[in-house]
N, C-alpha and C positions, 0 to 999 in steps of 0.2 A: 583787512581782517575778514570780511564777508566771504572772500574766495577761499580762505582757509576752512571756514565752516562748511562751505559748499563742497569742496573737494574732499574734506575729511569725512563728511557724511556719505558722499558717493563711494569713497573707498570702503567705508563701513558696510554699505549696502553690498558691494562686490564681495568683500571677504565673508560676510555672514551668509549671503546667498549661495556662494560657492561651497562653503562648509555645509550648509543645509542640503544642497543638491548632492554632494558627495556622500554624506551620511545617509540620506534617504535612498540613494542608489545602492549603497552598501547594504542597508537594511533589507531592501527588496531582493538583492542577490542572496542574502542569508536566508530569506523566507523561501525562495525558490519559485517555481511556476505556480502562480496564484490560481490560474484556471484549473490546473491539475489538482491542486489542493482542494478547490471547491468541488470538483467532480467526485473526488473520493471521500471527502469528509463533510461536505455541506457548508452552508453559508456561516452558520454560527461558529464552527471550528476555524474556518478561514479568517473570520474577523478576529477571533481570539488569538490566533497565531500572529497575524499582522500587527494588531494593536499591542500585543505582548512583547514586541521587539523593542528593547530599550534604545537601540541605535536609531530607530525611526523617530522616537520622541525627542532625542537630542537634535536630530536633523530638523524636526518641526520647530523646535525652540530657536535654532539658528535662523530659520525662515521668518519667524516672528520678529527677531532682532533686525533682520534685513528690511522687513516691512516698516518698522518704526524708524529705522535709519532713513528710509526713503521719505517718510513723512517729514522728518527734520530737514532733509535736503530740499524738499519742495517748499518748505517755509522760508528758506534762505535764497533759493535760486529759481530760475525759470524752468518750467516743464520742458521747454525745447532744448535745454542743456542737460538736465538731470536724467530724463528718461532715456535718451539715446546713449549718454555716457555710461550710465549704470548698466543698461542692458548689454551694450557692446563689450564693455570691460568684463562683465560677468561671463559673456560668451568665451572670451579669451581665457579668463581664469578657469572656467570649467574644462576647457580643452587641456590646459596644463595640468590641472588637478586630476582629471580623468586619466591622463597618461601616467602621472606619478603615483597616485594613491590607489587607483583601481586597475592599473596595468592595462588600460584600454589602448587599442591601436588607433592612433590618430594619424590619418593619412595626409599626404602632401596637400591635397585639395583643401582640407580643413585648416592646415597651417596657413596656406595662402589666403583663405577667407579671413582668418584671424588677423593677418597683417593688413589686409584691406580694411577691416573693421577698425583696427587701431588707427589707421590713416584717417578714416572718416571722423573718428572721435577727435583727433588732433585738429581737423578742419573746423569742427563744430565748436571746440573749446576756445578758439581764437577770436 
């Protein structure tokens, strides 16, 4: 039963972290070049535009869920399993989500890296 809690919480970390990363990236793409915004409008206006983006706040919420899921995972399993598994699976999920939702170009080198990471997770999990 403990492995179900462990892997369930690791998958929750991966799902929430990926959703948070995608939404945060989308929010910043909606905002545009923050440096240019700062140069033309100043710090106060830049902060107002960034913090006024609702998508950013949803992304931050998902990142908070990922953090608390990580705490649960660490209460059930060893750090030597939870940290590499959640980090590497999040890397793979981010590559897939970036390709699907953000229409990013993910080159062959990144896919090979994702496969190698997945292989490493398999070795660590056994």
